[in-house]
C-alpha positions in Angstrom: 0.0 0.0 0.0 2.9 2.3 0.7 3.7 2.5 -3.0 0.2 3.1 -4.2 -0.2 6.4 -6.1 -2.9 8.8 -5.2 -4.0 12.4 -6.2 -4.5 15.4 -4.0 -6.3 18.6 -5.0 -3.6 21.0 -3.8 -5.2 24.5 -3.3 -2.5 27.1 -3.0 -4.3 30.3 -4.1 -2.2 33.4 -4.8 1.5 32.8 -5.5 4.7 34.8 -5.8 7.8 34.0 -7.6 10.0 34.7 -4.6 10.8 31.9 -2.2 9.6 32.8 1.4 8.9 30.6 4.4 5.5 29.2 3.4 6.5 28.4 -0.2 9.8 26.8 1.0 7.8 24.6 3.4 5.4 23.5 0.7 8.1 23.0 -2.0 10.5 21.1 0.2 7.9 18.6 1.4 6.1 18.0 -1.8 9.3 17.6 -3.9 9.9 14.5 -1.8 6.4 13.1 -2.0 7.0 10.7 -4.9 3.7 8.7 -4.6 1.5 11.8 -4.7 0.1 13.5 -7.8 -0.6 17.1 -6.8 -3.3 18.9 -8.8 -2.3 22.4 -8.1 -4.8 25.3 -7.9 -3.1 28.6 -7.9 -2.8 32.0 -9.7 -0.4 34.9 -9.9 -2.0 37.6 -7.9 -2.4 41.1 -9.4 -1.2 44.2 -7.7 -4.4 45.9 -8.6 -6.8 45.6 -5.7 -10.0 45.4 -7.8 -8.5 42.8 -10.2 -7.2 40.8 -7.2 -10.7 40.6 -5.8 -12.0 39.4 -9.1 -9.2 36.9 -9.3 -10.2 35.5 -5.9 -13.8 35.1 -6.9 -12.9 33.4 -10.2 -10.4 31.2 -8.3 -13.0 30.0 -5.8 -15.4 29.2 -8.7 -12.6 27.3 -10.5 -11.9 25.2 -7.3 -15.7 24.6 -6.9 -16.1 23.3 -10.5 -12.9 21.3 -10.9 -12.1 20.0 -7.4 -15.4 18.3 -6.6 -14.3 14.8 -7.2 -13.2 12.1 -4.7 -9.6 13.4 -4.3 -8.4 14.6 -0.9 -8.4 18.4 -0.8 -5.5 20.2 0.8 -6.1 23.9 1.5 -2.5 24.9 2.1 -2.9 28.0 4.2 -5.4 29.2 6.7 -6.5 31.9 4.2 -7.7 29.2 1.8 -9.7 27.4 4.4 -13.0 29.1 3.5 -13.1 26.9 0.4 -13.5 23.9 2.6 -17.1 25.1 3.1 -18.0 24.5 -0.6 -20.0 21.4 -1.5 -17.9 18.5 -2.4 -15.0 19.5 -0.2 -15.8 17.3 2.8 -12.6 15.2 2.7 -10.1 18.0 3.4 -7.1 19.0 5.4 -6.0 22.6 6.1 -2.5 23.8 7.0 -2.6 26.6 9.6 0.9 28.0 10.1 0.0 30.3 13.0 -2.8 32.2 14.7 -1.5 35.6 14.0 -4.5 36.3 11.8 -6.7 36.0 14.9 -4.4 37.9 17.3 -4.1 40.9 14.9 -7.4 40.9 13.0 -7.6 44.7 12.8 -4.3 44.8 10.9 -5.4 42.4 8.1 -6.3 43.8 4.7 -10.0 44.4 4.2 -10.4 41.4 1.8 -8.7 39.1 4.3 -11.0 40.3 7.1 -14.1 39.5 5.0 -12.9 35.9 4.7 -11.9 35.5 8.3 -15.1 34.0 9.7 -15.5 31.5 6.7 -11.8 30.6 7.1 -12.3 29.8 10.8 -15.4 27.7 9.9 -13.4 25.9 7.2 -10.6 25.1 9.6 -13.2 23.6 12.0 -14.8 21.6 9.2 -11.5 20.1 8.0 -10.9 16.5 9.0 -7.3 17.3 9.9 -5.4 20.5 10.6 -1.6 20.5 9.9 0.5 23.0 11.7 4.2 23.6 12.2 4.9 23.7 15.9 3.5 22.5 19.2 2.9 26.2 20.2 0.7 26.7 17.1 -1.1 23.5 17.8 -2.0 24.7 21.3 -3.1 28.1 19.9 -5.3 26.5 17.3 -7.0 24.4 20.0 -7.4 27.3 22.3 -8.4 30.1 19.9 -10.3 28.2 17.2 -11.6 25.2 19.2 -10.2 22.5 17.0 -9.9 19.2 19.0 -6.4 18.2 19.7 -6.8 14.8 18.0 -7.5 16.5 14.7 -4.2 18.5 14.8 -1.0 17.1 13.3 2.3 18.9 14.0 4.7 18.7 11.0 7.7 20.8 11.7 9.8 22.4 8.9 13.0 20.7 8.0 16.4 22.0 6.9 18.4 21.0 3.9 21.8 20.5 5.4 23.3 19.7 2.0 22.7 23.3 1.1 22.6 25.3 4.4 26.2 24.8 5.7 29.1 27.1 6.6 30.8 28.7 3.7 33.9 30.9 3.4 32.7 34.5 4.3 32.5 37.0 1.5 30.7 40.1 2.8 31.9 42.3 -0.1 29.6 40.1 -2.3 26.7 42.0 -0.6 28.6 45.3 -0.3 29.0 44.9 3.4 32.1 46.7 4.6 32.5 46.9 8.4 32.6 44.8 11.5 30.9 43.2 13.2 28.1 42.3 10.8 24.7 41.8 12.4 22.1 40.1 10.1 18.4 39.9 10.1 16.3 38.2 7.4 12.6 38.8 7.2 9.8 41.3 6.7 9.4 44.7 8.3 6.1 43.8 10.0 6.1 45.5 13.5 5.9 42.0 15.1 9.5 41.4 13.9 10.7 44.3 16.0 13.3 45.5 13.5 13.1 48.9 15.1 14.4 47.4 18.3 17.4 45.9 16.4 18.1 49.5 15.2 18.0 50.8 18.7 20.4 48.0 19.8 22.8 48.9 16.9 22.7 52.5 18.0 23.6 51.5 21.5 26.5 49.4 20.3 27.8 51.9 17.8 29.9 53.7 20.5 31.8 50.5 21.2 31.8 49.2 17.6 32.0 52.3 15.4 32.1 50.3 12.2 29.3 47.9 13.1 27.0 47.0 10.2 23.4 45.9 10.4 22.3 44.1 7.2 18.5 43.9 6.9 17.7 41.3 4.2 14.2 40.7 2.7 11.5 42.9 1.2 9.4 45.0 3.5 6.2 43.0 3.0 4.4 45.6 5.2 3.0 48.9 4.1 5.1 51.8 5.4 7.6 49.4 7.0 10.6 50.6 5.0 9.8 54.3 5.5 9.5 53.8 9.3 12.9 52.1 9.5 14.7 54.6 7.3 13.3 57.3 9.5 14.8 55.6 12.6 18.1 55.1 10.8 18.3 58.9 10.3 17.1 59.6 13.8 19.9 57.4 15.3 22.5 58.6 12.9 23.1 55.1 11.4 23.2 55.9 7.8 26.7 54.4 7.5 25.9 51.4 9.6 22.7 50.0 8.0 22.3 48.2 4.7 18.9 47.2 3.2 19.6 44.2 1.0 15.9 43.5 0.0 15.2 40.0 -1.5 18.1 37.6 -1.4 17.8 34.7 -4.0 17.8 31.3 -2.4 21.1 30.4 -4.0 22.8 33.3 -2.2 21.4 32.7 1.3 24.1 30.3 2.5 26.8 32.8 1.6 24.9 35.7 3.3 24.5 33.7 6.5 28.1 32.7 6.4 29.3 36.2 5.9 27.7 37.6 9.1 28.9 37.5 12.7 25.5 37.4 14.5 22.0 36.6 13.4 19.2 38.5 15.2 15.6 37.5 15.0 13.5 39.2 17.7 10.1 38.2 16.4 7.3 38.5 19.0 4.7 36.4 17.1 5.5 33.5 14.9 4.4 29.9 14.0 8.0 28.7 13.8 11.1 30.5 12.6 13.0 29.2 9.5 15.6 31.9 9.3 17.1 31.2 12.7 17.4 27.5 11.9 19.0 28.3 8.5 21.4 30.6 10.2 22.4 27.9 12.7 22.9 25.4 10.0 25.4 27.9 8.5 27.3 28.1 11.8 26.0 31.6 12.7 25.4 32.4 16.4 21.7 33.3 16.9 19.9 35.8 19.1 16.1 35.3 19.0 12.9 35.8 20.9 11.9 34.1 24.1 8.2 34.2 23.0 5.8 31.9 21.3 7.3 29.2 19.0 10.9 30.5 18.8 12.2 28.8 22.0 10.7 25.5 20.6 12.6 26.1 17.3 16.0 27.0 18.7 16.1 25.0 21.9 19.1 25.8 24.0 21.3 26.6 21.0 20.6 30.4 20.9 20.5 33.4 23.2 16.9 34.2 23.8 15.7 37.7 24.7 12.6 39.7 25.2 12.1 41.0 21.7 10.5 44.2 22.9 13.5 45.3 25.0 16.2 46.7 22.8 18.7 46.7 25.6 18.4 42.9 25.9 19.1 42.6 22.2 22.2 44.9 22.4 23.5 43.0 25.4 23.1 39.6 23.7 24.9 40.8 20.5 27.7 42.3 22.6 28.1 39.1 24.5 28.7 37.2 21.3 30.9 39.7 19.5 33.1 40.3 22.6 33.5 36.6 23.4 34.8 34.4 20.5 34.5 31.3 22.7 30.8 31.9 23.3 30.3 32.6 19.5 32.1 29.3 18.7 30.1 27.4 21.3 26.8 28.7 19.9 27.9 27.9 16.4 28.8 24.3 17.2 25.7 23.8 19.4 23.4 25.3 16.7 24.7 23.1 13.9 24.2 20.1 16.1 20.7 21.2 17.1 19.4 21.6 13.5 20.1 18.0 12.6 16.8 17.1 14.3 14.8 18.9 11.6 14.4 16.8 8.5 12.4 17.6 5.3 12.3 13.8 4.7 10.6 13.3 8.1 8.1 16.1 7.3 7.4 14.6 4.0 6.7 11.1 5.5 4.4 12.7 8.1 2.5 14.6 5.3 2.2 11.4 3.3 0.9 9.5 6.4 -1.7 12.3 7.1 -2.9 12.2 3.5 -3.2 8.4 3.5 -5.0 8.3 6.8 -7.7 10.6 5.3 -8.1 8.8 2.0 -8.0 5.2 3.1 -11.8 5.0 3.4 -12.6 7.4 0.6 -11.7 5.3 -2.4 -9.2 7.9 -3.7 -6.3 5.5 -3.8 -5.7 4.3 -7.4 
């Protein structure tokens, strides 16, 4: 039975060409699912708001017409869960990465808020809910009311064949200075990048040539403008570099070219960047909140992400103490070995098969 082929209607929704956390999670797992035929339902989202609304309506209609067969339905994010309410979608699984959409409802785009109640109803209706951390599983149970026996935790993995230490080359990214402090992610307020800037400002007196490299697109309206304003306010124009989107093939070199990775996120379902940084031998400073302690274990320095002084103290402790930096590097590389995309793929396959074993979808 383990070799039997089967099909899954794989509902992605709007897609982007860039590789971010969710897309990496999906691609890494399903590239390893050799016995599954994924019938993908997706579309390239328009930047025009009116057109994007029309796209969503047409996409929902397309799913309703074409995905009503006996195949298992996988709605791959919480924002696609409303489609589980359509007729013919009874045999379904939904991936819920986090519950930030519930914690920060007022900050969601108008269109997302419209679909919030149906999404919650779709999550409740699904036969199984996949999530990426024990923390998120508890939140889904507590905030949405999904029974614990319906929730499957499938943690992200790490490709240790790719993410590994490499000879540093900071000039490749036009980074000239020392030490180099790296952050990779959005400029959403929950990432507390403003507190990283405050920490850098406090450290500048001791390390005049310190460089903070902020990689990744803003992904939050007004985020870049707010950060640039703080850079000017703190006089950090020579100390801060905005690298924007870094192609996947360059990530390993970027991690390897920094001295400390800082990720003070206050609300997250997991935290791939700190794990990737660890795999590349980079000492990590991250949040002591939500899922981050679960992700990094005892292999990183954990701080209150809302206290800039804790961030600066943690960075300084690593930069000023090469022995500590080496200890964190070694411990981090050992820690990440427990996260495997192969394991995540096997658990996904087992979840699919458990839902279709009585539906007649196996071919």
